[in-house]
C-alpha positions in Angstrom: 131.0 166.0 136.6 129.1 169.6 137.3 130.5 172.5 136.0 130.4 175.5 138.2 129.9 178.3 135.9 130.6 180.9 138.9 134.3 179.0 138.5 135.0 177.2 136.0 136.4 174.5 138.3 134.5 171.0 138.0 133.5 168.8 140.6 135.4 165.5 140.4 132.7 162.1 140.5 133.1 159.9 143.3 136.1 157.8 142.7 138.1 159.6 140.5 140.8 161.5 143.1 142.4 158.3 143.7 142.6 158.0 139.6 143.8 161.3 139.2 146.3 160.9 141.7 147.8 157.6 140.5 148.3 159.2 137.1 150.0 162.1 138.8 152.6 159.7 140.4 153.0 157.7 137.1 156.2 159.4 136.0 157.7 160.0 139.0 157.7 160.8 143.2 156.1 163.6 144.2 155.1 164.9 148.1 151.3 166.2 148.5 151.2 169.7 147.3 153.2 169.1 144.1 150.4 165.8 143.3 147.7 168.7 144.1 149.6 171.7 141.6 150.4 169.4 138.9 146.8 168.2 138.2 145.9 171.7 138.7 148.5 172.6 135.5 147.7 170.1 133.6 143.9 170.7 133.7 144.2 174.4 132.8 143.4 175.1 136.2 139.3 173.3 135.9 140.6 170.6 138.3 141.3 171.7 142.0 142.5 169.6 145.0 142.0 171.0 148.2 144.3 169.8 150.6 141.1 168.5 152.7 140.4 166.1 151.0 143.9 164.9 149.0 145.5 163.7 152.2 143.1 161.3 153.1 142.9 159.7 150.0 147.2 159.9 150.0 146.4 157.5 153.2 143.9 155.7 151.6 146.2 154.7 148.9 148.8 154.0 151.2 146.9 152.1 152.6 145.2 149.9 149.7 149.4 149.2 149.0 149.0 151.0 145.7 151.3 153.9 146.7 154.7 154.1 149.5 155.3 157.1 151.1 159.2 158.4 152.8 160.9 161.6 154.0 162.8 164.4 151.7 163.0 167.8 150.8 161.2 169.2 148.4 162.5 171.7 146.3 162.2 174.7 148.7 164.5 172.6 151.4 161.6 171.7 153.8 160.5 168.0 154.3 158.3 166.7 152.7 156.1 163.4 152.4 157.0 162.5 148.9 154.9 159.6 147.4 156.1 157.2 144.8 153.1 154.0 143.1 153.9 150.7 144.1 153.5 147.8 141.1 150.2 147.1 142.5 149.3 151.1 142.0 150.5 150.9 138.3 148.3 147.6 137.7 145.3 149.6 139.7 146.2 152.5 137.6 146.1 150.7 134.2 142.7 149.1 135.0 141.0 151.8 136.5 142.2 153.9 133.3 140.3 151.6 131.8 137.7 151.1 133.0 137.0 155.1 133.0 137.8 154.7 129.3 135.2 152.8 128.7 132.4 154.6 130.7 133.2 158.0 129.1 133.0 156.3 125.9 129.5 155.1 126.7 128.5 158.0 128.4 129.5 160.1 125.1 127.3 157.4 122.9 124.2 157.9 125.2 124.7 162.1 124.9 124.8 161.9 121.8 122.0 159.5 121.0 119.4 161.2 118.4 
């Protein structure tokens, strides 16, 4: 990840957005804006997902069978598409989380070498 000093925001490494979306959906179904808002809040605003990246990622995850969508009503009484994890998506989240943890440990070891 590179830090953008002027804003304090972080750029996501390739493939990380899918993992973050799956994690955001792991507790409950959410609509797109709520997913991006949750990621922003939990990351203390360091991660902000533009809609131009979020919705293509949601459609990609849906095509892969990792999430499914259904129409519902948002908290402000607007029609919205709600996304939720499928069983395959839960397995994918576990697999990607494990891989991410192994990768970050390995990178940390290299960065801390003396």
